[in-house]
Every structure is written in C-alpha cells, then in structure tokens.
HTML snippet that shows the backbone in 3Dmol.js (N, CA, C, O; Angstrom):
<script src="https://3Dmol.org/build/3Dmol-min.js"></script>
<div id="view" style="width:600px;height:400px;position:relative"></div>
<script>
const pdb = `
ATOM      1  N   UNK A   1       0.788  -1.171   0.027  1.00  0.00           N
ATOM      2  CA  UNK A   1      -0.012   0.012   0.001  1.00  0.00           C
ATOM      3  C   UNK A   1       0.814   1.243  -0.039  1.00  0.00           C
ATOM      4  O   UNK A   1       0.505   2.211  -0.736  1.00  0.00           O
ATOM      5  N   UNK A   2       1.907   1.195   0.744  1.00  0.00           N
ATOM      6  CA  UNK A   2       2.815   2.464   0.849  1.00  0.00           C
ATOM      7  C   UNK A   2       3.436   2.720  -0.521  1.00  0.00           C
ATOM      8  O   UNK A   2       3.599   3.861  -0.954  1.00  0.00           O
ATOM      9  N   UNK A   3       3.784   1.590  -1.203  1.00  0.00           N
ATOM     10  CA  UNK A   3       4.393   1.763  -2.433  1.00  0.00           C
ATOM     11  C   UNK A   3       3.456   2.478  -3.513  1.00  0.00           C
ATOM     12  O   UNK A   3       3.885   3.294  -4.328  1.00  0.00           O
ATOM     13  N   UNK A   4       2.181   2.088  -3.421  1.00  0.00           N
ATOM     14  CA  UNK A   4       1.230   2.706  -4.256  1.00  0.00           C
ATOM     15  C   UNK A   4       1.191   4.230  -4.019  1.00  0.00           C
ATOM     16  O   UNK A   4       1.175   5.015  -4.967  1.00  0.00           O
ATOM     17  N   UNK A   5       1.178   4.625  -2.742  1.00  0.00           N
ATOM     18  CA  UNK A   5       1.153   6.081  -2.467  1.00  0.00           C
ATOM     19  C   UNK A   5       2.478   6.745  -2.860  1.00  0.00           C
ATOM     20  O   UNK A   5       2.468   7.877  -3.342  1.00  0.00           O
ATOM     21  N   UNK A   6       3.639   6.054  -2.661  1.00  0.00           N
ATOM     22  CA  UNK A   6       4.903   6.773  -3.117  1.00  0.00           C
ATOM     23  C   UNK A   6       4.922   6.861  -4.606  1.00  0.00           C
ATOM     24  O   UNK A   6       5.441   7.834  -5.152  1.00  0.00           O
ATOM     25  N   UNK A   7       4.376   5.881  -5.296  1.00  0.00           N
ATOM     26  CA  UNK A   7       4.413   5.915  -6.815  1.00  0.00           C
ATOM     27  C   UNK A   7       3.533   7.036  -7.335  1.00  0.00           C
ATOM     28  O   UNK A   7       3.821   7.631  -8.374  1.00  0.00           O
ATOM     29  N   UNK A   8       2.453   7.326  -6.607  1.00  0.00           N
ATOM     30  CA  UNK A   8       1.565   8.359  -7.059  1.00  0.00           C
ATOM     31  C   UNK A   8       2.240   9.801  -7.040  1.00  0.00           C
ATOM     32  O   UNK A   8       1.773  10.721  -7.712  1.00  0.00           O
ATOM     33  N   UNK A   9       3.295   9.939  -6.284  1.00  0.00           N
ATOM     34  CA  UNK A   9       4.066  11.102  -6.159  1.00  0.00           C
ATOM     35  C   UNK A   9       5.369  11.165  -6.924  1.00  0.00           C
ATOM     36  O   UNK A   9       6.164  12.102  -6.857  1.00  0.00           O
ATOM     37  N   UNK A  10       5.511  10.052  -7.671  1.00  0.00           N
ATOM     38  CA  UNK A  10       6.890   9.861  -8.360  1.00  0.00           C
ATOM     39  C   UNK A  10       6.679   9.385  -9.815  1.00  0.00           C
ATOM     40  O   UNK A  10       6.413  10.157 -10.737  1.00  0.00           O
ATOM     41  N   UNK A  11       6.826   8.009  -9.948  1.00  0.00           N
ATOM     42  CA  UNK A  11       6.798   7.429 -11.291  1.00  0.00           C
ATOM     43  C   UNK A  11       5.403   7.550 -11.943  1.00  0.00           C
ATOM     44  O   UNK A  11       5.325   7.641 -13.168  1.00  0.00           O
ATOM     45  N   UNK A  12       4.354   7.554 -11.205  1.00  0.00           N
ATOM     46  CA  UNK A  12       3.041   7.776 -11.812  1.00  0.00           C
ATOM     47  C   UNK A  12       2.922   9.084 -12.496  1.00  0.00           C
ATOM     48  O   UNK A  12       2.274   9.162 -13.540  1.00  0.00           O
ATOM     49  N   UNK A  13       3.509  10.125 -11.972  1.00  0.00           N
ATOM     50  CA  UNK A  13       3.545  11.420 -12.608  1.00  0.00           C
ATOM     51  C   UNK A  13       4.242  11.423 -14.002  1.00  0.00           C
ATOM     52  O   UNK A  13       3.802  12.101 -14.930  1.00  0.00           O
ATOM     53  N   UNK A  14       5.322  10.655 -14.107  1.00  0.00           N
ATOM     54  CA  UNK A  14       6.059  10.471 -15.324  1.00  0.00           C
ATOM     55  C   UNK A  14       5.140   9.730 -16.317  1.00  0.00           C
ATOM     56  O   UNK A  14       4.981  10.135 -17.468  1.00  0.00           O
ATOM     57  N   UNK A  15       4.549   8.641 -15.829  1.00  0.00           N
ATOM     58  CA  UNK A  15       3.669   7.875 -16.732  1.00  0.00           C
ATOM     59  C   UNK A  15       2.443   8.690 -17.189  1.00  0.00           C
ATOM     60  O   UNK A  15       2.016   8.550 -18.335  1.00  0.00           O
ATOM     61  N   UNK A  16       1.891   9.508 -16.346  1.00  0.00           N
ATOM     62  CA  UNK A  16       0.772  10.440 -16.645  1.00  0.00           C
ATOM     63  C   UNK A  16       1.151  11.385 -17.757  1.00  0.00           C
ATOM     64  O   UNK A  16       0.408  11.598 -18.715  1.00  0.00           O
ATOM     65  N   UNK A  17       2.366  11.958 -17.590  1.00  0.00           N
ATOM     66  CA  UNK A  17       2.815  12.922 -18.624  1.00  0.00           C
ATOM     67  C   UNK A  17       3.116  12.229 -19.999  1.00  0.00           C
ATOM     68  O   UNK A  17       2.888  12.795 -21.069  1.00  0.00           O
ATOM     69  N   UNK A  18       3.627  11.005 -19.903  1.00  0.00           N
ATOM     70  CA  UNK A  18       4.027  10.280 -21.142  1.00  0.00           C
ATOM     71  C   UNK A  18       2.791   9.861 -21.992  1.00  0.00           C
ATOM     72  O   UNK A  18       2.893   9.749 -23.213  1.00  0.00           O
ATOM     73  N   UNK A  19       1.595   9.624 -21.319  1.00  0.00           N
ATOM     74  CA  UNK A  19       0.451   9.234 -22.059  1.00  0.00           C
ATOM     75  C   UNK A  19      -0.697  10.220 -21.958  1.00  0.00           C
ATOM     76  O   UNK A  19      -1.854   9.859 -22.178  1.00  0.00           O
ATOM     77  N   UNK A  20      -0.371  11.498 -21.616  1.00  0.00           N
ATOM     78  CA  UNK A  20      -1.452  12.507 -21.457  1.00  0.00           C
ATOM     79  C   UNK A  20      -2.378  12.635 -22.644  1.00  0.00           C
ATOM     80  O   UNK A  20      -3.565  12.903 -22.462  1.00  0.00           O
ATOM     81  N   UNK A  21      -1.864  12.448 -23.890  1.00  0.00           N
ATOM     82  CA  UNK A  21      -2.740  12.637 -25.040  1.00  0.00           C
ATOM     83  C   UNK A  21      -3.697  11.405 -25.324  1.00  0.00           C
ATOM     84  O   UNK A  21      -4.643  11.498 -26.107  1.00  0.00           O
ATOM     85  N   UNK A  22      -3.409  10.329 -24.683  1.00  0.00           N
ATOM     86  CA  UNK A  22      -4.182   9.103 -24.948  1.00  0.00           C
ATOM     87  C   UNK A  22      -5.455   9.135 -24.202  1.00  0.00           C
ATOM     88  O   UNK A  22      -5.520   9.670 -23.095  1.00  0.00           O
ATOM     89  N   UNK A  23      -6.516   8.555 -24.799  1.00  0.00           N
ATOM     90  CA  UNK A  23      -7.806   8.434 -24.190  1.00  0.00           C
ATOM     91  C   UNK A  23      -8.005   7.055 -23.649  1.00  0.00           C
ATOM     92  O   UNK A  23      -7.506   6.107 -24.256  1.00  0.00           O
ATOM     93  N   UNK A  24      -8.730   6.856 -22.501  1.00  0.00           N
ATOM     94  CA  UNK A  24      -9.161   5.596 -21.991  1.00  0.00           C
ATOM     95  C   UNK A  24     -10.217   5.113 -22.977  1.00  0.00           C
ATOM     96  O   UNK A  24     -11.097   5.896 -23.334  1.00  0.00           O
ATOM     97  N   UNK A  25     -10.177   3.920 -23.413  1.00  0.00           N
ATOM     98  CA  UNK A  25     -11.165   3.468 -24.405  1.00  0.00           C
ATOM     99  C   UNK A  25     -12.111   2.399 -23.852  1.00  0.00           C
ATOM    100  O   UNK A  25     -12.941   1.878 -24.596  1.00  0.00           O
ATOM    101  N   UNK A  26     -12.007   2.071 -22.599  1.00  0.00           N
ATOM    102  CA  UNK A  26     -12.971   1.130 -21.997  1.00  0.00           C
ATOM    103  C   UNK A  26     -14.000   1.843 -21.128  1.00  0.00           C
ATOM    104  O   UNK A  26     -13.751   2.992 -20.763  1.00  0.00           O
ATOM    105  N   UNK A  27     -15.112   1.264 -20.775  1.00  0.00           N
ATOM    106  CA  UNK A  27     -16.068   1.916 -19.899  1.00  0.00           C
ATOM    107  C   UNK A  27     -15.438   2.208 -18.501  1.00  0.00           C
ATOM    108  O   UNK A  27     -14.686   1.392 -17.968  1.00  0.00           O
ATOM    109  N   UNK A  28     -15.763   3.369 -17.940  1.00  0.00           N
ATOM    110  CA  UNK A  28     -15.240   3.631 -16.617  1.00  0.00           C
ATOM    111  C   UNK A  28     -16.453   3.977 -15.764  1.00  0.00           C
ATOM    112  O   UNK A  28     -17.223   4.863 -16.135  1.00  0.00           O
ATOM    113  N   UNK A  29     -16.651   3.283 -14.594  1.00  0.00           N
ATOM    114  CA  UNK A  29     -17.685   3.473 -13.747  1.00  0.00           C
ATOM    115  C   UNK A  29     -16.992   3.733 -12.328  1.00  0.00           C
ATOM    116  O   UNK A  29     -16.358   2.853 -11.745  1.00  0.00           O
ATOM    117  N   UNK A  30     -17.173   5.021 -11.830  1.00  0.00           N
ATOM    118  CA  UNK A  30     -16.549   5.498 -10.647  1.00  0.00           C
ATOM    119  C   UNK A  30     -17.347   5.464  -9.439  1.00  0.00           C
ATOM    120  O   UNK A  30     -18.538   5.774  -9.459  1.00  0.00           O
ATOM    121  N   UNK A  31     -16.709   5.080  -8.332  1.00  0.00           N
ATOM    122  CA  UNK A  31     -17.323   5.105  -7.064  1.00  0.00           C
ATOM    123  C   UNK A  31     -16.369   5.787  -6.087  1.00  0.00           C
ATOM    124  O   UNK A  31     -15.164   5.539  -6.114  1.00  0.00           O
ATOM    125  N   UNK A  32     -16.925   6.666  -5.207  1.00  0.00           N
ATOM    126  CA  UNK A  32     -16.159   7.455  -4.216  1.00  0.00           C
ATOM    127  C   UNK A  32     -16.895   7.667  -2.981  1.00  0.00           C
ATOM    128  O   UNK A  32     -18.124   7.677  -3.058  1.00  0.00           O
ATOM    129  N   UNK A  33     -16.364   7.830  -1.913  1.00  0.00           N
ATOM    130  CA  UNK A  33     -16.993   8.096  -0.633  1.00  0.00           C
ATOM    131  C   UNK A  33     -17.461   9.579  -0.511  1.00  0.00           C
ATOM    132  O   UNK A  33     -16.647  10.497  -0.610  1.00  0.00           O
ATOM    133  N   UNK A  34     -18.759   9.787  -0.298  1.00  0.00           N
ATOM    134  CA  UNK A  34     -19.308  11.126  -0.156  1.00  0.00           C
ATOM    135  C   UNK A  34     -18.797  11.802   1.118  1.00  0.00           C
ATOM    136  O   UNK A  34     -18.883  13.025   1.235  1.00  0.00           O
ATOM    137  N   UNK A  35     -18.259  11.023   2.089  1.00  0.00           N
ATOM    138  CA  UNK A  35     -17.763  11.673   3.376  1.00  0.00           C
ATOM    139  C   UNK A  35     -16.273  11.844   3.259  1.00  0.00           C
ATOM    140  O   UNK A  35     -15.645  12.275   4.226  1.00  0.00           O
ATOM    141  N   UNK A  36     -15.666  11.531   2.125  1.00  0.00           N
ATOM    142  CA  UNK A  36     -14.171  11.728   1.958  1.00  0.00           C
ATOM    143  C   UNK A  36     -13.936  13.028   1.231  1.00  0.00           C
ATOM    144  O   UNK A  36     -14.848  13.845   1.099  1.00  0.00           O
ATOM    145  N   UNK A  37     -12.719  13.229   0.757  1.00  0.00           N
ATOM    146  CA  UNK A  37     -12.358  14.503   0.163  1.00  0.00           C
ATOM    147  C   UNK A  37     -12.402  14.561  -1.311  1.00  0.00           C
ATOM    148  O   UNK A  37     -12.199  15.627  -1.891  1.00  0.00           O
ATOM    149  N   UNK A  38     -12.678  13.375  -1.998  1.00  0.00           N
ATOM    150  CA  UNK A  38     -12.600  13.402  -3.415  1.00  0.00           C
ATOM    151  C   UNK A  38     -13.452  14.429  -4.069  1.00  0.00           C
ATOM    152  O   UNK A  38     -12.969  15.224  -4.875  1.00  0.00           O
ATOM    153  N   UNK A  39     -14.730  14.431  -3.736  1.00  0.00           N
ATOM    154  CA  UNK A  39     -15.672  15.366  -4.405  1.00  0.00           C
ATOM    155  C   UNK A  39     -15.561  16.811  -3.898  1.00  0.00           C
ATOM    156  O   UNK A  39     -16.144  17.710  -4.505  1.00  0.00           O
ATOM    157  N   UNK A  40     -14.808  17.066  -2.774  1.00  0.00           N
ATOM    158  CA  UNK A  40     -14.484  18.388  -2.378  1.00  0.00           C
ATOM    159  C   UNK A  40     -13.352  19.060  -3.069  1.00  0.00           C
ATOM    160  O   UNK A  40     -13.214  20.283  -3.109  1.00  0.00           O
ATOM    161  N   UNK A  41     -12.515  18.156  -3.635  1.00  0.00           N
ATOM    162  CA  UNK A  41     -11.275  18.626  -4.356  1.00  0.00           C
ATOM    163  C   UNK A  41     -11.429  18.506  -5.911  1.00  0.00           C
ATOM    164  O   UNK A  41     -10.842  19.253  -6.694  1.00  0.00           O
ATOM    165  N   UNK A  42     -12.280  17.487  -6.285  1.00  0.00           N
ATOM    166  CA  UNK A  42     -12.412  17.175  -7.771  1.00  0.00           C
ATOM    167  C   UNK A  42     -13.896  17.139  -8.073  1.00  0.00           C
ATOM    168  O   UNK A  42     -14.761  17.126  -7.198  1.00  0.00           O
ATOM    169  N   UNK A  43     -14.134  17.122  -9.425  1.00  0.00           N
ATOM    170  CA  UNK A  43     -15.435  16.798  -9.903  1.00  0.00           C
ATOM    171  C   UNK A  43     -15.254  15.486 -10.680  1.00  0.00           C
ATOM    172  O   UNK A  43     -15.085  15.501 -11.900  1.00  0.00           O
ATOM    173  N   UNK A  44     -15.290  14.375  -9.982  1.00  0.00           N
ATOM    174  CA  UNK A  44     -14.893  13.031 -10.491  1.00  0.00           C
ATOM    175  C   UNK A  44     -15.366  12.704 -11.864  1.00  0.00           C
ATOM    176  O   UNK A  44     -14.552  12.418 -12.741  1.00  0.00           O
ATOM    177  N   UNK A  45     -16.644  12.735 -12.087  1.00  0.00           N
ATOM    178  CA  UNK A  45     -17.183  12.339 -13.485  1.00  0.00           C
ATOM    179  C   UNK A  45     -16.562  13.293 -14.514  1.00  0.00           C
ATOM    180  O   UNK A  45     -15.858  12.827 -15.411  1.00  0.00           O
ATOM    181  N   UNK A  46     -16.786  14.562 -14.424  1.00  0.00           N
ATOM    182  CA  UNK A  46     -16.297  15.391 -15.486  1.00  0.00           C
ATOM    183  C   UNK A  46     -14.741  15.435 -15.611  1.00  0.00           C
ATOM    184  O   UNK A  46     -14.202  15.519 -16.715  1.00  0.00           O
ATOM    185  N   UNK A  47     -14.057  15.376 -14.475  1.00  0.00           N
ATOM    186  CA  UNK A  47     -12.618  15.292 -14.609  1.00  0.00           C
ATOM    187  C   UNK A  47     -12.119  14.113 -15.413  1.00  0.00           C
ATOM    188  O   UNK A  47     -11.228  14.213 -16.256  1.00  0.00           O
ATOM    189  N   UNK A  48     -12.747  12.985 -15.105  1.00  0.00           N
ATOM    190  CA  UNK A  48     -12.328  11.730 -15.813  1.00  0.00           C
ATOM    191  C   UNK A  48     -12.939  11.664 -17.257  1.00  0.00           C
ATOM    192  O   UNK A  48     -12.363  11.002 -18.120  1.00  0.00           O
ATOM    193  N   UNK A  49     -14.026  12.299 -17.513  1.00  0.00           N
ATOM    194  CA  UNK A  49     -14.588  12.237 -18.884  1.00  0.00           C
ATOM    195  C   UNK A  49     -13.680  12.922 -19.897  1.00  0.00           C
ATOM    196  O   UNK A  49     -13.689  12.590 -21.082  1.00  0.00           O
ATOM    197  N   UNK A  50     -12.863  13.923 -19.392  1.00  0.00           N
ATOM    198  CA  UNK A  50     -11.852  14.519 -20.320  1.00  0.00           C
ATOM    199  C   UNK A  50     -10.881  13.521 -20.792  1.00  0.00           C
ATOM    200  O   UNK A  50     -10.328  13.677 -21.881  1.00  0.00           O
ATOM    201  N   UNK A  51     -10.625  12.447 -19.999  1.00  0.00           N
ATOM    202  CA  UNK A  51      -9.584  11.407 -20.387  1.00  0.00           C
ATOM    203  C   UNK A  51     -10.215  10.224 -21.062  1.00  0.00           C
ATOM    204  O   UNK A  51      -9.468   9.349 -21.499  1.00  0.00           O
ATOM    205  N   UNK A  52     -11.546  10.108 -21.193  1.00  0.00           N
ATOM    206  CA  UNK A  52     -12.205   8.864 -21.710  1.00  0.00           C
ATOM    207  C   UNK A  52     -12.971   9.171 -22.954  1.00  0.00           C
ATOM    208  O   UNK A  52     -13.553  10.243 -23.123  1.00  0.00           O
ATOM    209  N   UNK A  53     -12.950   8.137 -23.868  1.00  0.00           N
ATOM    210  CA  UNK A  53     -13.636   8.261 -25.087  1.00  0.00           C
ATOM    211  C   UNK A  53     -15.119   7.858 -24.989  1.00  0.00           C
ATOM    212  O   UNK A  53     -15.917   8.233 -25.848  1.00  0.00           O
ATOM    213  N   UNK A  54     -15.489   7.099 -23.947  1.00  0.00           N
ATOM    214  CA  UNK A  54     -16.917   6.661 -23.645  1.00  0.00           C
ATOM    215  C   UNK A  54     -17.416   7.424 -22.506  1.00  0.00           C
ATOM    216  O   UNK A  54     -16.648   7.957 -21.705  1.00  0.00           O
ATOM    217  N   UNK A  55     -18.707   7.489 -22.416  1.00  0.00           N
ATOM    218  CA  UNK A  55     -19.285   8.201 -21.222  1.00  0.00           C
ATOM    219  C   UNK A  55     -18.843   7.615 -19.873  1.00  0.00           C
ATOM    220  O   UNK A  55     -18.793   6.393 -19.734  1.00  0.00           O
ATOM    221  N   UNK A  56     -18.535   8.417 -18.920  1.00  0.00           N
ATOM    222  CA  UNK A  56     -18.189   8.021 -17.570  1.00  0.00           C
ATOM    223  C   UNK A  56     -19.380   7.997 -16.686  1.00  0.00           C
ATOM    224  O   UNK A  56     -20.135   8.968 -16.647  1.00  0.00           O
ATOM    225  N   UNK A  57     -19.578   6.957 -15.991  1.00  0.00           N
ATOM    226  CA  UNK A  57     -20.713   6.919 -14.977  1.00  0.00           C
ATOM    227  C   UNK A  57     -20.168   6.740 -13.679  1.00  0.00           C
ATOM    228  O   UNK A  57     -18.971   6.482 -13.548  1.00  0.00           O
ATOM    229  N   UNK A  58     -20.994   6.862 -12.623  1.00  0.00           N
ATOM    230  CA  UNK A  58     -20.606   6.694 -11.218  1.00  0.00           C
ATOM    231  C   UNK A  58     -21.397   7.511 -10.343  1.00  0.00           C
ATOM    232  O   UNK A  58     -22.301   8.231 -10.769  1.00  0.00           O
ATOM    233  N   UNK A  59     -21.076   7.420  -9.104  1.00  0.00           N
ATOM    234  CA  UNK A  59     -21.819   8.146  -7.869  1.00  0.00           C
ATOM    235  C   UNK A  59     -21.049   7.982  -6.674  1.00  0.00           C
ATOM    236  O   UNK A  59     -20.255   7.054  -6.526  1.00  0.00           O
ATOM    237  N   UNK A  60     -21.293   8.961  -5.729  1.00  0.00           N
ATOM    238  CA  UNK A  60     -20.767   8.881  -4.457  1.00  0.00           C
ATOM    239  C   UNK A  60     -21.469   7.862  -3.563  1.00  0.00           C
ATOM    240  O   UNK A  60     -22.653   7.596  -3.767  1.00  0.00           O
ATOM    241  N   UNK A  61     -20.777   7.281  -2.574  1.00  0.00           N
ATOM    242  CA  UNK A  61     -21.434   6.281  -1.675  1.00  0.00           C
ATOM    243  C   UNK A  61     -21.380   6.867  -0.227  1.00  0.00           C
ATOM    244  O   UNK A  61     -20.624   7.797   0.055  1.00  0.00           O
ATOM    245  N   UNK A  62     -22.161   6.317   0.613  1.00  0.00           N
ATOM    246  CA  UNK A  62     -22.328   6.773   1.971  1.00  0.00           C
ATOM    247  C   UNK A  62     -21.200   6.199   2.828  1.00  0.00           C
ATOM    248  O   UNK A  62     -21.417   5.380   3.721  1.00  0.00           O
ATOM    249  N   UNK A  63     -19.974   6.668   2.515  1.00  0.00           N
ATOM    250  CA  UNK A  63     -18.769   6.224   3.275  1.00  0.00           C
ATOM    251  C   UNK A  63     -17.697   7.206   3.196  1.00  0.00           C
ATOM    252  O   UNK A  63     -17.901   8.285   2.639  1.00  0.00           O
ATOM    253  N   UNK A  64     -16.530   6.903   3.729  1.00  0.00           N
ATOM    254  CA  UNK A  64     -15.330   7.801   3.602  1.00  0.00           C
ATOM    255  C   UNK A  64     -14.486   7.290   2.417  1.00  0.00           C
ATOM    256  O   UNK A  64     -14.884   7.353   1.254  1.00  0.00           O
ATOM    257  N   UNK A  65     -13.316   6.788   2.780  1.00  0.00           N
ATOM    258  CA  UNK A  65     -12.274   6.505   1.723  1.00  0.00           C
ATOM    259  C   UNK A  65     -12.334   5.042   1.203  1.00  0.00           C
ATOM    260  O   UNK A  65     -12.208   4.787   0.005  1.00  0.00           O
ATOM    261  N   UNK A  66     -12.522   4.135   2.112  1.00  0.00           N
ATOM    262  CA  UNK A  66     -12.399   2.691   1.796  1.00  0.00           C
ATOM    263  C   UNK A  66     -13.724   2.009   1.580  1.00  0.00           C
ATOM    264  O   UNK A  66     -14.292   1.463   2.525  1.00  0.00           O
ATOM    265  N   UNK A  67     -14.227   2.023   0.387  1.00  0.00           N
ATOM    266  CA  UNK A  67     -15.591   1.507   0.006  1.00  0.00           C
ATOM    267  C   UNK A  67     -15.684   0.061   0.263  1.00  0.00           C
ATOM    268  O   UNK A  67     -16.721  -0.436   0.702  1.00  0.00           O
ATOM    269  N   UNK A  68     -14.626  -0.630   0.001  1.00  0.00           N
ATOM    270  CA  UNK A  68     -14.692  -2.131   0.146  1.00  0.00           C
ATOM    271  C   UNK A  68     -14.852  -2.493   1.678  1.00  0.00           C
ATOM    272  O   UNK A  68     -15.530  -3.456   2.036  1.00  0.00           O
ATOM    273  N   UNK A  69     -14.218  -1.701   2.519  1.00  0.00           N
ATOM    274  CA  UNK A  69     -14.248  -1.974   3.947  1.00  0.00           C
ATOM    275  C   UNK A  69     -15.542  -1.528   4.573  1.00  0.00           C
ATOM    276  O   UNK A  69     -16.177  -2.227   5.362  1.00  0.00           O
ATOM    277  N   UNK A  70     -15.912  -0.271   4.160  1.00  0.00           N
ATOM    278  CA  UNK A  70     -17.027   0.402   4.796  1.00  0.00           C
ATOM    279  C   UNK A  70     -18.470   0.008   4.252  1.00  0.00           C
ATOM    280  O   UNK A  70     -19.464   0.055   4.976  1.00  0.00           O
ATOM    281  N   UNK A  71     -18.504  -0.381   2.923  1.00  0.00           N
ATOM    282  CA  UNK A  71     -19.827  -0.771   2.324  1.00  0.00           C
ATOM    283  C   UNK A  71     -19.632  -1.972   1.561  1.00  0.00           C
ATOM    284  O   UNK A  71     -19.932  -1.935   0.368  1.00  0.00           O
ATOM    285  N   UNK A  72     -19.138  -3.121   2.103  1.00  0.00           N
ATOM    286  CA  UNK A  72     -18.944  -4.323   1.272  1.00  0.00           C
ATOM    287  C   UNK A  72     -20.194  -4.878   0.604  1.00  0.00           C
ATOM    288  O   UNK A  72     -20.104  -5.289  -0.553  1.00  0.00           O
ATOM    289  N   UNK A  73     -21.305  -4.915   1.228  1.00  0.00           N
ATOM    290  CA  UNK A  73     -22.492  -5.376   0.622  1.00  0.00           C
ATOM    291  C   UNK A  73     -22.923  -4.574  -0.543  1.00  0.00           C
ATOM    292  O   UNK A  73     -23.219  -5.149  -1.590  1.00  0.00           O
ATOM    293  N   UNK A  74     -22.980  -3.256  -0.436  1.00  0.00           N
ATOM    294  CA  UNK A  74     -23.346  -2.383  -1.544  1.00  0.00           C
ATOM    295  C   UNK A  74     -22.365  -2.515  -2.635  1.00  0.00           C
ATOM    296  O   UNK A  74     -22.776  -2.539  -3.796  1.00  0.00           O
ATOM    297  N   UNK A  75     -21.055  -2.608  -2.361  1.00  0.00           N
ATOM    298  CA  UNK A  75     -20.015  -2.714  -3.403  1.00  0.00           C
ATOM    299  C   UNK A  75     -20.240  -4.085  -4.171  1.00  0.00           C
ATOM    300  O   UNK A  75     -20.136  -4.116  -5.397  1.00  0.00           O
ATOM    301  N   UNK A  76     -20.541  -5.191  -3.448  1.00  0.00           N
ATOM    302  CA  UNK A  76     -20.783  -6.488  -4.027  1.00  0.00           C
ATOM    303  C   UNK A  76     -21.905  -6.368  -5.062  1.00  0.00           C
ATOM    304  O   UNK A  76     -21.764  -6.786  -6.211  1.00  0.00           O
ATOM    305  N   UNK A  77     -23.116  -5.734  -4.580  1.00  0.00           N
ATOM    306  CA  UNK A  77     -24.227  -5.547  -5.514  1.00  0.00           C
ATOM    307  C   UNK A  77     -23.809  -4.757  -6.659  1.00  0.00           C
ATOM    308  O   UNK A  77     -24.190  -5.126  -7.770  1.00  0.00           O
ATOM    309  N   UNK A  78     -23.096  -3.745  -6.552  1.00  0.00           N
ATOM    310  CA  UNK A  78     -22.677  -2.787  -7.677  1.00  0.00           C
ATOM    311  C   UNK A  78     -21.782  -3.598  -8.656  1.00  0.00           C
ATOM    312  O   UNK A  78     -21.916  -3.477  -9.873  1.00  0.00           O
ATOM    313  N   UNK A  79     -20.923  -4.374  -8.129  1.00  0.00           N
ATOM    314  CA  UNK A  79     -20.015  -5.188  -9.011  1.00  0.00           C
ATOM    315  C   UNK A  79     -20.780  -6.164  -9.738  1.00  0.00           C
ATOM    316  O   UNK A  79     -20.575  -6.324 -10.942  1.00  0.00           O
ATOM    317  N   UNK A  80     -21.660  -6.845  -9.100  1.00  0.00           N
ATOM    318  CA  UNK A  80     -22.486  -7.825  -9.734  1.00  0.00           C
ATOM    319  C   UNK A  80     -23.327  -7.143 -10.888  1.00  0.00           C
ATOM    320  O   UNK A  80     -23.385  -7.649 -12.009  1.00  0.00           O
ATOM    321  N   UNK A  81     -23.915  -6.078 -10.585  1.00  0.00           N
ATOM    322  CA  UNK A  81     -24.731  -5.304 -11.559  1.00  0.00           C
ATOM    323  C   UNK A  81     -23.886  -4.935 -12.743  1.00  0.00           C
ATOM    324  O   UNK A  81     -24.329  -5.080 -13.882  1.00  0.00           O
ATOM    325  N   UNK A  82     -22.680  -4.461 -12.511  1.00  0.00           N
ATOM    326  CA  UNK A  82     -21.820  -3.891 -13.648  1.00  0.00           C
ATOM    327  C   UNK A  82     -21.242  -5.022 -14.572  1.00  0.00           C
ATOM    328  O   UNK A  82     -20.829  -4.768 -15.703  1.00  0.00           O
ATOM    329  N   UNK A  83     -21.233  -6.270 -14.037  1.00  0.00           N
ATOM    330  CA  UNK A  83     -20.746  -7.411 -14.804  1.00  0.00           C
ATOM    331  C   UNK A  83     -21.839  -8.178 -15.451  1.00  0.00           C
ATOM    332  O   UNK A  83     -21.576  -9.096 -16.229  1.00  0.00           O
ATOM    333  N   UNK A  84     -23.094  -7.825 -15.150  1.00  0.00           N
ATOM    334  CA  UNK A  84     -24.283  -8.440 -15.762  1.00  0.00           C
ATOM    335  C   UNK A  84     -24.535  -7.766 -17.100  1.00  0.00           C
ATOM    336  O   UNK A  84     -24.692  -6.548 -17.195  1.00  0.00           O
ATOM    337  N   UNK A  85     -24.567  -8.624 -18.156  1.00  0.00           N
ATOM    338  CA  UNK A  85     -24.781  -8.019 -19.517  1.00  0.00           C
ATOM    339  C   UNK A  85     -26.208  -8.329 -19.920  1.00  0.00           C
ATOM    340  O   UNK A  85     -26.641  -7.941 -21.005  1.00  0.00           O
TER     341      UNK A  85
END
`;
const viewer = $3Dmol.createViewer("view");
viewer.addModel(pdb, "pdb");
viewer.setStyle({}, {cartoon: {color: "spectrum"}});
viewer.zoomTo();
viewer.render();
</script>
C-alpha cells in the first residue's frame, strides 16, 4: 500500500505525462465516498470524462475512503450489476 502512495508522487507522474494525449477506451464506472475528500477537491465524473472516449458513469457512496471495507454489501451488489450483461 505504501508503495502505491509513493508511486503516485513519483513514477506515476512520469507515466501520466507520457500518455497525457491518450484516451481511455474502455467503460469507466467510478465510485467514491461522499464523506471523503474526493468530491471536495475534484469533480470526479467530469474530470475523468476528459480522459475517456466513452461516457463516464458513477456516484458517491455513503462512506469515507475505503468503500470495500465500509460498504462491502453495496459494493458487491454494484459489481454484480456492472458485470451483468
């Protein structure tokens, strides 16, 4: 986990600059905690829409940062629904 945070302030920035012009071409469905800081600092859907070629979907959840730990049942339902075609 610590390595992921370290990478976000180092090598991830280099990777982001290297592929800044590329668009994400797969569907993106975002989930974030409404009690966390994400939506206070960012506008998640519109921010990511700039990087995606398909419409971005998603919504905030009634939790803080760790959705899998704080809302496991809701997350399981969301995952099942997203993989059902």
